[in-house]
N, CA, C and O of each residue as an XYZ file, in Angstrom:
572
protein
N      82.754     91.065     97.306
C      83.213     92.032     98.228
C      84.830     92.942     98.301
O      85.483     92.089     97.700
N      85.505     93.668     98.511
C      86.431     93.853     98.197
C      87.544     93.893     99.733
O      87.216     94.822    100.471
N      88.028     93.554     99.952
C      88.966     93.083    101.138
C      90.101     94.148    101.253
O      90.726     94.550    100.272
N      90.299     94.538    102.434
C      91.131     95.342    102.540
C      91.865     95.261    103.995
O      91.208     95.611    104.975
N      93.333     94.767    104.180
C      93.745     94.662    105.041
C      95.101     95.262    105.101
O      95.681     95.457    104.033
N      95.697     95.590    106.259
C      97.428     95.691    106.629
C      98.008     94.271    107.291
O      97.380     93.556    108.071
N      99.355     94.037    106.792
C     100.073     93.475    107.504
C     101.270     93.349    107.526
O     101.953     93.919    106.674
N     101.968     92.390    108.733
C     103.611     92.246    108.486
C     104.396     91.895    107.373
O     103.906     92.018    106.250
N     105.614     91.450    107.527
C     105.998     90.736    106.740
C     105.891     89.350    106.713
O     106.115     88.639    105.734
N     105.346     88.789    108.438
C     105.168     87.312    108.433
C     103.561     87.207    108.367
O     103.044     86.408    109.147
N     102.703     87.964    107.483
C     101.178     88.219    107.391
C     100.896     88.155    108.230
O     100.173     87.175    108.406
N     101.193     89.205    109.723
C     100.594     89.222    110.703
C      99.325     90.058    110.428
O      99.332     90.840    109.477
N      97.954     89.896    111.421
C      97.199     90.889    111.345
C      97.179     91.829    112.556
O      97.002     93.046    112.501
N      97.409     91.006    113.788
C      96.889     91.239    115.042
C      97.791     90.639    116.323
O      98.382     89.560    116.375
N      97.707     91.655    117.303
C      98.716     90.933    118.514
C      97.232     91.278    119.672
O      96.589     92.328    119.676
N      97.022     90.263    120.423
C      96.458     89.995    121.284
C      94.983     90.826    121.039
O      94.683     91.681    121.873
N      94.379     90.655    120.282
C      93.114     91.257    119.385
C      92.917     92.784    119.082
O      91.840     93.291    118.771
N      93.935     93.348    119.198
C      94.898     94.782    118.885
C      95.426     94.599    117.422
O      95.866     93.520    117.025
N      95.359     95.622    116.718
C      96.334     95.663    115.601
C      97.287     96.123    115.962
O      97.179     96.829    116.964
N      98.561     95.975    115.395
C     100.023     95.820    114.886
C     100.516     97.111    115.087
O     101.401     97.492    115.852
N      99.374     98.135    113.781
C     100.311     99.187    114.005
C      99.142    100.062    112.949
O      98.305     99.358    112.384
N      99.119    101.156    112.773
C      98.311    102.345    112.600
C      99.128    103.634    111.719
O     100.201    104.159    112.017
N      98.361    103.892    110.717
C      99.200    105.131    109.878
C      98.237    105.835    109.244
O      97.594    105.252    108.371
N      97.859    107.626    109.645
C      97.520    108.374    109.216
C      97.522    108.682    107.530
O      96.815    109.670    107.333
N      97.960    108.272    106.552
C      98.742    108.441    105.408
C      97.601    107.051    104.625
O      97.035    107.118    103.534
N      97.564    105.955    105.577
C      97.236    104.702    105.014
C      95.997    105.038    105.360
O      95.305    104.793    104.372
N      95.258    105.509    106.309
C      93.745    106.035    106.583
C      93.387    106.333    105.104
O      92.923    105.592    104.237
N      93.717    107.549    105.078
C      93.765    108.436    104.052
C      93.642    108.032    102.669
O      92.809    108.421    101.851
N      94.826    106.986    102.475
C      94.797    106.178    101.113
C      93.389    105.116    101.028
O      92.796    104.775    100.005
N      93.117    104.772    102.292
C      92.029    103.491    101.930
C      90.602    104.825    101.611
O      89.968    104.733    100.560
N      90.351    105.676    102.371
C      89.544    106.505    102.091
C      89.234    106.762    100.622
O      88.122    106.611    100.117
N      90.264    107.141    100.029
C      90.413    107.662     98.755
C      90.326    106.299     97.524
O      90.237    106.634     96.342
N      90.348    105.251     97.772
C      90.060    103.979     97.148
C      89.077    103.720     97.247
O      88.519    103.333     96.221
N      88.497    103.760     98.178
C      86.822    103.744     98.462
C      86.007    104.723     98.208
O      84.838    104.443     98.476
N      86.210    105.943     97.721
C      85.706    107.048     97.552
C      84.556    106.518     97.012
O      84.712    105.719     96.089
N      83.281    106.814     97.422
C      81.914    107.088     96.192
C      81.457    105.324     96.749
O      80.461    104.913     96.154
N      81.968    104.475     97.613
C      81.818    103.173     97.546
C      81.481    103.009     99.547
O      81.845    103.757    100.455
N      80.750    101.853     99.586
C      80.465    101.833    101.008
C      82.336    101.161    101.911
O      83.070    100.303    101.420
N      82.527    101.755    102.941
C      83.760    101.035    103.423
C      83.124    100.234    105.200
O      83.023    100.843    106.265
N      82.857     98.984    104.975
C      82.593     98.265    106.279
C      83.558     98.217    107.347
O      84.726     97.974    107.043
N      83.260     98.405    108.511
C      84.728     98.043    109.682
C      83.501     97.487    110.674
O      82.278     97.425    110.554
N      84.559     97.074    111.825
C      84.316     96.697    113.084
C      83.993     98.195    113.630
O      84.455     99.149    113.005
N      82.971     98.469    115.132
C      83.588     99.327    116.102
C      85.224     99.605    116.232
O      85.844    100.669    116.235
N      85.612     98.427    116.323
C      87.076     98.906    116.895
C      87.607     99.479    115.703
O      88.211    100.530    115.913
N      87.568     99.129    114.586
C      88.451     99.805    113.275
C      87.608    101.311    113.290
O      88.180    102.392    113.428
N      86.461    101.180    113.156
C      86.034    102.759    112.587
C      86.411    103.650    114.123
O      85.446    104.378    114.358
N      87.417    103.792    115.129
C      87.696    104.577    115.705
C      89.316    105.307    114.925
O      89.847    106.418    114.929
N      89.574    104.222    114.444
C      90.827    105.225    113.305
C      90.148    106.171    112.721
O      90.868    107.161    112.589
N      89.111    106.327    112.316
C      88.558    107.274    111.269
C      87.735    108.442    112.260
O      87.077    109.326    111.713
N      87.807    108.383    113.289
C      86.899    109.742    114.234
C      87.793    110.566    113.291
O      88.767    110.095    112.704
N      87.262    112.173    113.176
C      87.244    112.921    112.938
C      87.376    113.165    111.426
O      87.283    114.305    110.972
N      87.599    112.056    110.620
C      88.235    112.516    109.475
C      86.274    112.343    108.288
O      85.580    111.511    107.705
N      86.326    113.611    108.588
C      85.275    114.039    107.670
C      84.745    114.164    106.790
O      83.881    115.036    106.699
N      85.012    113.446    105.913
C      85.076    113.219    104.465
C      85.072    111.320    104.184
O      85.444    110.754    103.156
N      84.495    110.624    105.535
C      84.288    109.517    104.947
C      83.125    109.036    105.308
O      83.041    108.080    106.078
N      81.748    109.843    104.626
C      80.554    109.485    104.914
C      80.214    107.848    104.391
O      79.278    107.302    104.974
N      80.690    107.328    103.686
C      80.191    106.232    103.177
C      81.143    105.025    103.826
O      81.695    104.156    103.151
N      81.232    105.172    105.496
C      81.659    104.214    106.538
C      80.229    103.631    107.605
O      79.447    104.046    108.461
N      80.543    102.541    106.919
C      79.816    101.569    107.908
C      80.140    100.787    108.969
O      81.018     99.966    108.706
N      79.533    100.757    110.590
C      80.012    100.580    111.309
C      79.167     99.158    111.526
O      77.955     99.302    111.688
N      79.697     97.788    111.544
C      78.922     96.381    111.789
C      79.999     95.723    112.558
O      81.219     95.713    112.397
N      78.972     94.998    113.724
C      79.941     93.910    114.073
C      80.055     93.098    113.432
O      80.904     92.319    113.867
N      79.410     92.649    112.076
C      79.924     91.674    111.436
C      79.907     91.716    110.102
O      79.181     90.952    109.466
N      80.733     92.644    109.490
C      81.358     93.674    107.967
C      81.034     92.484    106.651
O      80.450     92.464    105.567
N      81.898     91.464    107.614
C      82.018     90.332    106.461
C      80.991     89.712    105.828
O      81.195     88.981    104.858
N      79.675     89.967    106.364
C      78.452     89.093    106.454
C      77.463     90.266    105.834
O      76.246     90.092    105.768
N      77.965     91.203    105.488
C      76.988     92.548    105.604
C      77.461     93.114    103.728
O      76.702     93.386    102.798
N      78.994     93.111    103.783
C      79.367     93.854    102.492
C      78.856     92.751    101.045
O      78.963     91.524    101.040
N      78.257     93.685     99.817
C      77.872     92.671     99.366
C      79.104     93.452     97.908
O      80.070     94.199     98.070
N      78.527     92.881     96.599
C      79.595     93.261     95.744
C      80.055     94.641     95.351
O      79.303     95.611     95.451
N      81.285     94.729     94.907
C      81.578     96.295     95.139
C      81.875     96.623     96.044
O      82.818     97.408     95.948
N      81.430     96.366     97.417
C      81.709     97.267     98.389
C      83.137     96.428     99.177
O      83.602     95.315     98.931
N      83.693     97.757    100.473
C      85.139     97.333    100.389
C      84.856     97.026    101.921
O      83.869     97.443    102.526
N      85.856     96.242    102.459
C      85.474     95.932    103.759
C      87.333     96.086    104.604
O      88.188     95.284    104.231
N      87.573     96.802    105.320
C      88.606     97.262    106.429
C      88.827     96.558    107.428
O      88.682     97.177    108.483
N      89.432     94.404    107.634
C      89.428     93.737    108.261
C      90.660     93.747    108.852
O      91.659     93.525    108.167
N      90.766     94.052    110.451
C      91.713     93.886    111.137
C      92.625     92.929    112.100
O      93.836     92.815    112.292
N      91.366     92.253    112.644
C      91.492     91.084    113.556
C      90.500     90.167    113.679
O      89.971     89.733    114.703
N      90.257     89.862    112.307
C      89.550     88.480    111.787
C      89.739     87.436    111.420
O      90.935     87.476    111.128
N      89.328     86.278    111.171
C      89.936     85.611    110.389
C      88.905     85.554    109.075
O      87.707     85.816    109.179
N      89.499     85.204    107.929
C      88.705     85.887    106.835
C      88.907     84.629    105.709
O      88.751     84.819    104.503
N      89.271     83.346    106.278
C      89.025     82.043    104.838
C      88.144     81.939    104.321
O      88.016     81.845    103.101
N      86.829     81.924    105.620
C      85.791     81.405    105.198
C      85.302     81.946    104.833
O      84.304     81.240    104.688
N      85.023     82.986    104.383
C      84.725     84.342    103.363
C      85.506     84.511    102.156
O      84.962     85.233    101.321
N      86.417     84.131    101.901
C      86.629     83.961    100.337
C      86.467     83.699     99.050
O      87.042     83.856     97.973
N      85.341     83.175     99.577
C      84.574     82.742     98.341
C      83.249     83.855     97.445
O      82.449     83.726     96.518
N      83.712     85.020     98.504
C      82.508     85.736     98.294
C      83.738     87.400     97.719
O      83.395     88.353     97.019
N      84.861     87.186     98.248
C      85.751     88.256     98.164
C      86.164     88.394     96.662
O      86.631     87.385     96.133
N      85.985     90.088     95.556
C      86.045     89.619     94.262
C      87.769     90.393     94.278
O      88.511     90.081     93.346
N      88.206     91.201     95.172
C      89.478     91.554     95.228
C      90.375     91.888     96.691
O      89.892     92.405     97.698
N      91.483     91.546     96.551
C      91.889     91.681     98.402
C      92.938     92.697     97.688
O      93.403     92.520     96.562
N      93.251     93.890     98.619
C      94.214     95.325     98.928
C      94.536     94.670    100.251
O      93.707     94.394    101.118
N      96.258     94.382    100.321
C      96.894     94.069    100.841
C      98.033     95.430    101.062
O      98.614     95.962    100.116
N      98.219     95.892    102.692
C      98.834     96.880    102.768
C      99.705     96.529    103.533
O      99.191     96.083    104.559
N     101.054     96.497    103.561
C     102.485     95.678    104.210
C     103.251     96.676    104.220
O     103.674     97.401    103.320
N     103.514     96.640    106.211
C     104.061     97.363    106.511
C     105.230     97.302    106.234
O     105.873     98.342    106.088
N     105.820     96.038    106.086
C     107.594     96.455    105.473
C     108.289     96.350    106.948
O     109.179     97.123    107.301
N     107.772     95.299    107.766
C     108.406     95.476    109.263
C     107.689     93.891    109.682
O     106.775     93.277    109.133
N     108.629     93.511    111.026
C     107.688     92.519    111.643
C     107.446     92.708    112.678
O     108.343     93.315    113.262
N     106.251     92.375    113.507
C     105.702     92.817    114.352
C     105.127     91.186    115.417
O     104.756     90.101    114.969
N     105.248     91.572    116.695
C     104.156     90.333    117.556
C     102.914     89.971    116.646
O     102.101     90.676    116.048
N     103.084     88.539    116.775
C     101.511     88.736    116.298
C     101.264     87.311    116.573
O     102.134     86.440    116.594
N      99.370     87.063    116.889
C      98.940     85.989    117.255
C      97.904     85.662    116.430
O      97.234     84.664    116.694
N      97.645     86.372    115.422
C      96.511     86.535    114.225
C      97.084     86.620    112.988
O      97.683     87.679    112.804
N      97.093     85.661    111.870
C      97.720     86.235    110.621
C      96.544     85.909    109.145
O      95.597     85.158    108.909
N      96.960     86.490    108.761
C      96.148     86.753    107.024
C      95.947     85.088    106.636
O      96.891     84.430    106.196
N      94.758     84.580    106.833
C      94.613     83.618    106.413
C      94.083     82.843    105.246
O      93.764     81.657    105.170
N      94.064     83.979    104.189
C      93.791     83.901    102.979
C      95.244     83.743    101.678
O      95.997     84.711    101.571
N      95.508     82.377    100.719
C      96.833     82.334    100.304
C      96.619     83.143     98.981
O      96.079     82.874     97.908
N      97.195     84.134     99.435
C      96.628     85.176     97.710
C      98.006     84.386     96.517
O      98.036     84.746     95.341
N      98.810     83.556     96.945
C     100.067     83.667     95.783
C      99.544     82.403     95.110
O     100.062     81.783     94.181
N      98.126     82.080     95.932
C      97.749     80.645     94.644
C      97.538     81.089     93.222
O      96.856     82.104     93.081
N      97.904     80.632     92.388
C      97.857     81.620     91.216
C      96.297     80.588     90.655
O      95.747     81.259     89.781
N      95.709     79.599     90.835
C      94.788     78.968     90.731
C      93.228     80.054     91.043
O      92.141     80.058     90.466
N      93.723     80.827     92.124
C      92.855     81.910     93.080
C      92.634     83.067     92.729
O      91.617     83.743     92.571
N      94.370     83.326     92.554
C      94.240     84.771     92.981
C      95.406     85.392     91.836
O      96.384     84.720     91.509
N      95.149     86.712     91.315
C      96.397     86.903     90.095
C      96.302     88.239     90.811
O      95.308     88.918     91.073
N      97.960     88.500     91.132
C      98.489     89.943     91.381
C      98.346     90.786     90.302
O      98.732     90.538     89.160
N      97.841     91.688     90.639
C      97.809     93.062     89.420
C      98.033     94.115     89.779
O      97.444     94.926     89.065
N      98.830     94.755     90.856
C      99.032     96.015     91.146
C      99.858     95.745     92.542
O      99.612     95.025     93.510
N     100.974     96.656     92.221
C     101.884     97.043     93.172
C     102.519     98.424     93.262
O     103.429     98.815     92.532
N     101.906     99.159     94.291
C     102.651    100.614     95.131
C     103.069    100.609     96.175
O     102.575    100.139     97.199
N     104.441    101.365     95.951
C     105.138    101.975     97.540
C     104.802    103.585     97.510
O     104.870    104.301     96.511
N     104.511    103.894     98.529
C     104.622    105.008     98.936
C     104.644    105.275    100.700
O     104.090    104.609    101.574
N     105.253    106.146    100.788
C     105.641    106.849    102.229
C     104.424    106.904    103.347
O     103.277    107.238    103.052
N     104.735    106.627    104.320
C     103.341    107.307    105.550
C     103.335    107.923    106.235
O     103.539    109.008    105.689
N     103.202    108.097    107.512
C     103.464    109.071    108.365
C     104.188    108.754    109.220
O     105.118    109.377    109.732
N     103.743    107.634    109.445
C     104.822    106.195    110.491
C     105.697    105.937    110.143
O     106.778    106.403    110.505
N     105.427    104.733    108.959
C     106.386    104.463    108.326
C     106.673    104.830    106.971
O     105.759    105.047    106.175
N     108.102    104.930    106.599
C     108.831    104.839    106.009
C     108.415    104.319    104.598
O     108.550    105.159    103.708
N     107.935    103.101    104.217
C     107.419    102.860    103.059
C     106.712    101.896    103.675
O     107.007    101.325    104.725
N     105.606    101.701    102.874
C     104.323    100.753    103.194
C     104.030    100.094    101.440
O     104.564    100.535    100.423
N     103.357     99.318    101.497
C     103.805     98.689     99.736
C     101.897     97.882    100.023
O     101.352     97.096    100.797
N     101.560     98.683     98.896
C     100.633     98.102     98.220
C      99.990     97.092     97.469
O      99.572     97.560     96.410
N      99.731     95.804     97.613
C      99.516     94.967     96.801
C      98.052     94.597     96.354
O      97.188     94.409     97.210
N      97.732     94.476     94.793
C      96.192     94.507     95.156
C      95.937     93.016     94.242
O      96.697     92.848     93.288
N      95.040     92.099     94.481
C      95.132     91.020     94.169
C      93.691     90.762     93.551
O      92.734     91.194     94.195
N      93.435     90.034     92.248
C      91.918     89.991     91.861
C      91.625     88.495     91.640
O      92.454     87.657     91.288
N      90.388     88.296     91.887
C      90.094     86.632     91.978
C      89.964     86.268     90.861
O      89.291     87.048     90.188
N      90.405     85.197     90.227
C      90.629     84.378     88.945
C      89.144     83.578     89.281
O      88.822     82.863     90.230
N      88.288     84.091     87.896
C      87.196     83.666     87.905
C      87.248     81.927     87.078
O      87.913     81.602     86.095
N      86.640     81.380     87.607
C      87.001     79.830     87.306
C      85.136     79.280     86.820
O      84.214     79.811     87.440
N      84.834     78.270     85.756
C      83.763     77.836     85.414
C      83.027     77.440     86.603
O      81.896     76.964     86.498
C-alpha cells in the first residue's frame, strides 16, 4: 500500500482524535496523485472529500490499513501506523510547515536509511497554507 499522511513540524497527526488542519488544494493534490487507483479512507476522513465528484476511486472503511493492497493508497489522519509498516511500499508525507497541538504523532521513522529512501520533495502553495511540502519515501528492498 501507499500511505499518505499530513503532519506538522513535530510529526503530529492529530489532537484529541481530530485532524490538526486541512486544505482543499492538498485534497485536490491527493486525488490527482491517486487518480486511477483506489484511495482508502476512514469515514472521518471521507468527509473531507464530500462534494468532490471526481473521486470515484474513494473507498471508505473503518479499517483501511487492513484492506488496502499493493498499489492502493491510504490517507491516514488519526491512527497509529507502525504495526502496518511492513506492508507499506511508499509513504507520501505532506508537511504543514507549522506547529500545532498534537497528541498523536507519525510513528514510522522515514529517516531510517535501512528501511526508507527519500526520493522526492515538492513545495506548493495550499489554500489556507502558504507552503505545504510533499516528501516521498520508498521502501528499501532487503533480502
